[in-house]
N, C-alpha and C positions, 0 to 999 in steps of 0.2 A: 177239242177238249174233252177228256170222258164226263161221266158224272160223277155231281160233285154233291158235298153234303157242304150248306151253305147257311154259318151262320152273320145272324148283324148286330153288333150291340151298343148300344148308345151310353155316353159316361155323361151323368144329365148335367154337371157339375158346368162343364164348357159345351156341354150340345156337341161333340165330334161324335162321330161313326168309324168303329173297328167293323170289316167285315175276311173274317175267315173265311175261307174257304181250299177244302184237302178232298181228291177224291177217296168214296168208299172204300179202295184198294186199301188203300195208304191210314186210312182211320184206324181202325184196331192194332194196328205199330205207333199211329203219333199217341194215342190214348197212352200206350208204356212207357212213351217217353215223360208223360208229365202227368202217371199216377202218386209221386212225391211233392208236385208243385201245390202249391195253397194259392186261393183267394184270395188279393191284396187287400181285401174287409177283415182277414182271416188275421192276420199277420199286426201283433198288438204293436210289438218294440219292433222299431227301426222298420216302417216296409219299403221303403227309398231302397237301401241295403239292400234287407229283401230283392226288388226288383233288379236289383244294379249283381245283385252274387248269388241268384239262383235260378230268378225265373230268364231272365238275357240270353244266358247261354245256354237251358235247356232249349229254349225261340231259337236262337241262331243257328244248335246242332240241327234240328228239326227241320229249321230251312234246310236244310243241307242235304239232310237225308232224304228228306220227301219233299213234293210238291207239295207243297204247304205256299197257299199265295194270305198275306194281309194286304187290306188298301184300308190308305183312312183319309177321313174324309175331314173335314174341323166342321161341317155345315152337313146340314138336308137341305141339300141342294138339285138341281137338275143334274147335277155330274153327277149326284150320289144315286139317283132313280135311272139315271140312263148305263150308269156300270150295272146296276142291279137287273134292268133288262134285261142286259148281255148275257150277264150269269145262268142268268133264268132261264134261261136257253137249253144249258146241260145239267142244272140241279133237280134233284130229285124233292130236298126238303134244303127248305128253308126255318130254321130256327129264328126267333123275330125276339125281339126285346119288346119288351109292354106299353113301353114308351109310341113303337110305331108302331104297334099291334094291330089300329084300324085301316092303319092306312097299306096295308100288308091287306089284308082280307077284304077290302075294297076292290083291291087291283087284282090277286090272286083267287082269290075262293073257286076261282070258276077253270083254275088252268089243273093236270096232272100234277104237280108239287103239291108237297104236304106241307103241311105248313103247323110248327110248334111254336108256342108261346111259351117264350124261356122260363119266365115265373111258375108255368109249370110245371119244370121241370123238376126240381130240387123234391114238389110234393110227389111226383109219380115217384120216387124213388124212396121217398120214404116210407109211401104206403106200399110198394113192392117190398121192401123191405119186414115191412109188418105179415103181408100174404109168405112170404117164402117162411116165416119161423111156421105159420099156420100146417105150409103146406106139409113142411117136416116133422112137426107132431104128428098130423096124420097120417107120416109117412105115404105118401104121396108124391115118388117118385118124378112121374111123369108131368104134373102139376112145376112137381121143384123145377125140371129141366128148362119148361117154359117162362117158369118166372126169372128165372137166371138171365136165356136169351133176351126178355124185358130188360131187365134191370142191366144188361151189358148196353143194349141200346142207350135208355138214358142217363149211363154215364157215360158214355161219350158225346153224349150233346152235350151233356157237361163240364166234357174238360174244353170243350168247341168254346163255350158262355165264357168257361175261364183262360184261354188264350188272348179271346178278346179283351174283355174289362177287363187286363193288365195291362195287352200291350194300351189299351187305352191310356194308364198309368202311367208308363214309359214315357207315353210321348208326352203325356202334360208336365212330365219332370222335368222331360229334352233330355233323358237318356236314350243316346239313339244305338238301334242297330250296326251290326260288323254287316258290311254287302258279301254275300256270299254267290 
């Protein structure tokens, strides 16, 4: 297994966890596949239909094209932590749901793995967009490039969060993926 960006997301209603992992090499391509896909919480009219008609086909296509792995755990237990321990050997980054944040900080803060709190991603995107506007006004091209690079990293994290959260909602509604 190559270096992997890893995300953990918890569906608070069922306490289930989805772990989405993809190699850094394929992450930019994967993100492009999901640019138009929305988070389930953004869908007001018929979210189940949105999951079935838009998200599920996009996810199945991405799983055929890229080494994208999704694991589902009905609860946070020993098996979950054993799997995380296994994946952590190849991980460079863990994007962790706020509800599991402290447990991950306690366990992985002294390792070489970068920990990112899921709740900070949206805030970082908003702040970077403001900085970008300011850099454009000041015509600071070097700063603009730096901000664009960081913004792309945060958007990649956001897409992985979206995949994990929407996958949990697929499972909760009993919508099955086709085997690839």
